C-alpha positions in Angstrom: 20.1 -23.6 -4.6 19.7 -25.4 -7.9 17.8 -23.6 -10.7 16.7 -24.4 -14.2 17.7 -21.0 -15.6 21.4 -20.7 -14.7 22.3 -19.3 -18.1 19.9 -16.4 -17.5 21.5 -15.4 -14.2 23.5 -12.2 -13.9 27.3 -13.0 -14.1 29.4 -12.9 -10.9 31.0 -9.5 -10.3 34.5 -9.0 -11.7 36.9 -9.3 -8.7 38.9 -6.4 -10.1 35.8 -4.2 -10.4 33.9 -2.4 -7.7 32.6 -4.5 -4.8 28.8 -4.9 -4.9 27.0 -4.4 -1.6 23.9 -6.2 -0.4 20.9 -4.9 1.4 21.6 -7.5 4.1 24.9 -5.7 4.7 23.1 -2.4 5.2 20.7 -4.1 7.6 23.5 -5.7 9.6 25.1 -2.3 10.1 21.8 -0.8 11.3 21.4 -3.7 13.7 25.0 -3.5 15.1 27.9 -1.7 13.4 30.4 -4.0 15.2 28.8 -7.1 13.8 29.1 -5.5 10.4 32.8 -4.9 11.1 33.4 -8.5 12.0 31.5 -9.9 9.0 32.1 -7.5 6.2 35.4 -5.8 7.0 37.2 -8.8 8.7 35.4 -11.4 6.7 34.7 -13.7 9.7 32.2 -16.5 9.3 28.6 -15.9 10.2 27.0 -19.3 9.9 23.2 -19.5 9.9 21.5 -20.7 13.1 18.9 -23.4 13.3 16.0 -21.2 12.4 17.8 -19.8 9.4 18.8 -23.3 8.3 15.2 -24.3 8.4 14.3 -21.2 6.3 17.0 -22.1 3.7 15.6 -25.6 3.5 12.1 -24.3 3.0 13.3 -22.0 0.3 14.7 -25.0 -1.6 11.2 -26.6 -1.5 9.5 -23.5 -2.7 12.0 -22.9 -5.5 11.7 -26.5 -6.7 7.9 -26.1 -6.9 8.0 -22.8 -8.7 10.5 -24.1 -11.3 8.8 -27.4 -11.9 11.5 -29.6 -10.3 10.9 -32.6 -8.1 10.4 -31.6 -4.5 13.3 -32.5 -2.2 12.9 -35.0 0.7 11.6 -33.1 3.7 11.4 -33.9 7.4 8.0 -34.2 8.9 7.8 -30.6 10.3 8.9 -29.1 7.0 6.5 -31.2 5.0 3.6 -30.1 7.2 4.6 -26.5 6.7 4.9 -27.0 3.0 1.4 -28.5 2.7 -0.1 -25.4 4.4 2.1 -23.0 2.3 1.2 -24.7 -0.9 -2.6 -24.7 -0.2 -2.7 -21.1 0.9 -0.1 -19.4 -1.3 2.2 -21.4 -3.7 -0.5 -23.0 -5.8 -1.9 -19.6 -6.7 1.5 -18.0 -7.7 2.5 -17.9 -11.3 6.2 -16.9 -11.5 7.4 -14.8 -14.3 9.7 -17.0 -16.4 13.3 -16.7 -15.2 12.4 -14.8 -12.1 12.6 -17.4 -9.3 15.7 -17.2 -7.0 17.4 -14.9 -9.4 20.5 -12.8 -8.8 20.4 -9.3 -10.2 22.7 -6.3 -10.2 21.4 -2.8 -9.6 22.3 0.5 -8.1 21.1 2.6 -5.1 22.3 6.2 -5.1 24.8 5.2 -7.8 26.3 2.5 -5.5 26.5 -1.0 -7.0 24.4 -3.6 -5.3 23.5 -7.3 -5.8 20.5 -9.1 -4.6 18.6 -12.4 -5.0 15.0 -12.1 -5.7 12.8 -15.0 -4.5 10.2 -14.7 -7.2 8.4 -12.1 -9.4 5.0 -13.3 -10.5 3.2 -12.7 -13.7 1.4 -9.6 -12.2 4.8 -8.0 -11.5 4.5 -8.5 -7.7 7.8 -9.1 -6.0 7.3 -11.9 -3.6 9.7 -12.6 -0.7 9.3 -16.0 1.0 9.8 -15.8 4.7 9.6 -18.3 7.6 9.0 -16.8 11.0 8.1 -17.9 14.5 5.5 -15.2 15.0 3.1 -13.2 12.8 4.6 -9.8 11.9 2.8 -6.5 11.7 1.8 -4.8 8.5 4.1 -2.0 9.5 7.1 -4.3 9.3 6.3 -5.1 5.7 5.6 -1.4 4.9 9.0 -0.4 6.3 11.1 -3.3 5.0 14.2 -1.9 3.4 14.8 -5.3 1.6 11.5 -5.1 -0.2 12.2 -1.5 -1.2 15.6 -2.5 -2.6 14.0 -5.4 -4.5 11.3 -3.0 -5.9 14.0 -0.6 -7.1 16.1 -3.5 -8.6 13.3 -5.1 -10.5 12.2 -1.7 -11.9 15.8 -1.1 -13.1 16.2 -4.5 -14.7 12.7 -4.8 -16.3 12.1 -1.2 -17.0 8.5 -1.5 -15.6 7.1 -0.4 -12.3 6.4 -3.4 -10.1 2.8 -3.7 -9.1 3.4 -4.5 -5.4 5.8 -6.1 -2.9 4.8 -9.1 -0.7 5.9 -11.3 2.1 4.7 -14.8 1.6 5.0 -16.1 5.1 5.1 -19.5 6.7 4.6 -19.0 10.4 6.0 -21.9 12.6 3.4 -22.1 15.2 2.3 -25.4 16.7 0.0 -25.7 13.7 1.8 -24.0 10.8 0.1 -21.0 9.2 0.6 -19.3 5.9 -0.4 -15.8 4.9 0.6 -13.0 2.5 1.3 -9.4 3.4 1.1 -6.9 0.5 2.5 -3.4 0.4 3.1 -0.6 -2.1 6.3 1.1 -2.9 6.9 4.6 -4.4 9.8 6.7 -5.5 9.8 8.3 -2.1 10.5 4.9 -0.5 13.5 4.4 -2.8 14.8 7.9 -2.0 14.6 7.1 1.7 16.4 3.9 1.2 19.1 5.6 -0.9 19.6 8.2 1.9 20.0 5.4 4.5 22.4 3.5 2.2 24.6 6.6 1.7 24.7 7.3 5.5 25.5 3.7 6.4 28.2 3.1 3.9 29.8 6.4 4.6 29.8 5.7 8.4 31.3 2.2 7.8 34.0 3.7 5.6 34.9 6.2 8.3 35.4 3.4 10.8 32.3 4.0 13.0 32.0 0.4 14.2 30.5 0.8 17.7 28.9 -2.0 19.6 25.2 -2.0 19.9 25.0 -3.8 23.2 21.6 -5.4 23.8 20.4 -5.4 20.2 17.8 -8.0 19.2 20.5 -10.3 17.7 23.1 -9.9 20.4 22.3 -13.1 22.3 22.8 -15.3 19.2 25.5 -13.3 17.5 28.5 -15.5 16.5 30.9 -12.7 17.4 29.5 -12.1 20.9 32.5 -13.8 22.7 35.0 -11.8 20.8 33.0 -8.6 21.2 32.8 -9.0 24.9 36.5 -9.8 25.2 37.6 -6.8 23.2 35.4 -4.4 25.2 35.5 -0.8 24.1 
């Protein structure tokens, strides 16, 4: 996505240096280790599906608004969703300069990571823009490893403790709805995440790439055919 602060973005990692992990990589392994193997060990393509593509397009609209750029052309359904999101959420958000769709490097348990923060506002709330087909529970926000990683990352880069984490949600119901879920994070949450990261990456390095048959993403997994053919 285009930004107006490219010179302020963190540089790309040195190919000769240590590989930087992503919290999405950890989440993929927790969902299905074999999917992790296909995507991150073999490097097979994992193209976004229709819902993910619509989410990407919506992120482009939100980014343009937060950075003062002209809004891109939108199909009718996306424009309707944006009108609701703008009225309920976006018009009240004041992004911290340079902190919209920003790549940052950080560490978890001493392991190098890289992530892209949607926006940090002027109250030091880390805001993650999401599009979903259903309304989530507060527990999903409370337990989000991604938000914990972002909290740890922003604290490392800015040196200040973020005030809160948030999901800014556009819910694709027949009539679009927009709402914000707020949650706190503590050092205990970061310690829990670091423990998970260490376990996941150690298991992946040891070659534990079993198939999680019947996981929530199994039906739409791009590797399903190959996975079924290879069997155990």
